[in-house]
C-alpha positions in Angstrom: -82.3 -8.7 -52.8 -79.9 -7.1 -55.3 -79.3 -3.4 -55.3 -80.9 -2.8 -58.8 -84.1 -4.5 -57.7 -84.1 -2.5 -54.4 -83.6 0.8 -56.3 -86.4 -0.2 -58.7 -88.7 -0.7 -55.8 -87.8 2.7 -54.4 -88.5 4.3 -57.7 -91.8 2.5 -58.0 -92.9 3.5 -54.5 -92.0 7.1 -55.2 -94.0 7.0 -58.5 -97.0 5.8 -56.5 -96.5 8.5 -53.8 -95.5 5.9 -51.2 -92.7 7.8 -49.7 -92.6 5.9 -46.4 -92.3 2.7 -48.2 -89.5 4.1 -50.4 -87.7 5.3 -47.3 -88.1 2.0 -45.6 -86.6 0.2 -48.7 -83.7 2.7 -48.8 -82.9 1.8 -45.2 -82.4 -1.9 -46.2 -79.5 -1.0 -48.5 -76.3 -2.6 -47.3 -73.9 -0.1 -45.6 -71.1 -0.8 -48.1 -73.5 0.3 -50.9 -74.9 3.4 -49.1 -72.5 5.8 -50.8 -73.0 4.6 -54.3 -74.2 7.4 -56.6 -77.4 5.5 -57.5 -78.2 5.1 -53.9 -77.5 8.7 -53.1 -79.8 9.7 -56.1 -82.6 7.6 -54.6 -82.0 9.3 -51.2 -82.3 12.7 -53.0 -85.6 11.7 -54.5 -87.0 10.6 -51.2 -85.8 13.7 -49.3 -87.3 15.9 -52.0 -90.6 14.0 -51.7 -90.5 14.5 -47.9 -89.6 18.1 -48.3 -86.7 17.5 -45.9 -84.8 20.6 -47.2 -82.0 20.7 -44.7 -81.0 17.1 -45.3 -81.5 17.4 -49.0 -79.3 20.4 -49.0 -76.5 18.5 -47.4 -76.8 15.4 -49.6 -77.2 17.4 -52.9 -74.3 19.7 -51.9 -72.1 16.7 -51.3 -73.1 15.3 -54.7 -72.4 18.6 -56.5 -68.9 18.5 -55.0 -68.5 14.9 -55.9 -69.8 15.3 -59.5 -69.6 18.9 -60.4 -70.2 18.0 -64.1 -73.8 17.0 -63.2 -76.0 20.1 -63.3 -78.9 18.4 -61.5 -76.9 18.2 -58.3 -76.3 21.9 -58.4 -79.9 22.7 -59.1 -81.2 20.4 -56.4 -78.6 21.9 -53.9 -79.8 25.4 -54.7 -83.5 24.4 -54.6 -83.1 22.9 -51.1 -81.0 25.8 -50.0 -83.7 28.2 -51.1 -86.2 26.3 -49.0 -83.9 25.7 -46.0 -81.8 28.9 -45.8 -82.4 31.8 -48.3 -82.8 32.7 -51.9 -79.5 34.6 -51.7 -77.6 31.5 -50.6 -79.3 29.5 -53.3 -78.3 32.1 -55.9 -74.7 31.9 -54.7 -74.8 28.1 -55.4 -76.1 28.6 -58.9 -73.6 31.3 -59.7 -70.9 28.7 -58.8 -72.7 26.2 -61.0 -72.7 28.6 -63.8 -68.9 28.4 -63.8 -69.2 24.7 -64.5 -72.3 24.9 -66.7 -72.3 28.2 -68.6 -74.6 27.0 -71.3 -77.2 25.2 -69.1 -80.6 26.7 -69.6 -81.8 25.4 -66.2 -79.1 27.3 -64.4 -79.9 30.5 -66.2 -83.7 30.0 -65.7 -83.3 29.5 -62.0 -81.0 32.4 -61.6 -83.7 34.4 -63.4 -86.3 33.2 -61.0 -84.2 34.2 -58.0 -83.5 37.6 -59.5 -87.2 38.1 -60.0 -88.0 37.2 -56.4 -85.3 39.6 -55.2 -86.8 42.4 -57.3 -83.9 42.5 -59.8 -86.1 42.5 -62.8 -83.5 43.5 -65.4 -81.3 40.7 -64.3 -84.3 38.3 -64.2 -85.2 39.3 -67.8 -81.7 38.8 -69.0 -81.4 35.4 -67.4 -84.7 34.1 -68.6 -84.1 35.3 -72.1 -80.7 33.5 -72.0 -82.4 30.3 -70.8 -85.0 30.4 -73.6 -82.3 31.1 -76.2 -80.4 28.0 -74.9 -83.6 25.8 -74.7 -86.9 27.1 -76.2 -88.9 24.8 -73.9 -88.2 27.3 -71.1 -90.6 29.8 -72.8 -93.5 27.8 -71.4 -92.0 27.8 -67.9 -91.3 31.5 -68.1 -95.0 32.1 -68.9 -96.2 29.9 -66.0 -93.6 29.9 -63.2 -94.9 31.8 -60.1 -91.4 32.9 -59.3 -91.5 35.1 -62.4 -94.8 36.8 -61.6 -93.1 40.2 -60.9 -91.2 40.0 -64.2 -94.4 39.2 -66.1 -96.2 42.1 -64.4 -93.4 44.3 -65.6 -93.8 43.1 -69.1 -90.6 41.0 -69.1 -88.9 43.8 -71.1 -86.1 46.2 -70.5 -86.7 49.1 -68.3 -86.3 52.5 -69.9 
């Protein structure tokens, strides 16, 4: 079976919530193809679905180093790090990502979420406002994301 077809099967299995089947399909990829970016991306999707944060952290971190221009690897690396290690370590990853992607709303938004969770509400407000300015679609996320509950309770505004 060719790789594109195999990757299509993995994607289909994941869309149906059939994580074990997707993982089984990934294991049939030939060893010489295992490090291809599209195969690693499929692995990332499977690890996320399995909530295997430690392994996802390693794979996404390697991808962020390999392709620093792709913001999604940074965000996934930070997300998995948050789950596997700590919010502080996840924030450090996104602060590095910010150097590569200063105008990416998703980086700003996630930094705002982490600041909110750490009780740094002024920083959270500033980051979320920046994210919304970069991409107005983040306004809805700001109104709903549970990570920003403390910010919403504080009114999301500057402290006097």
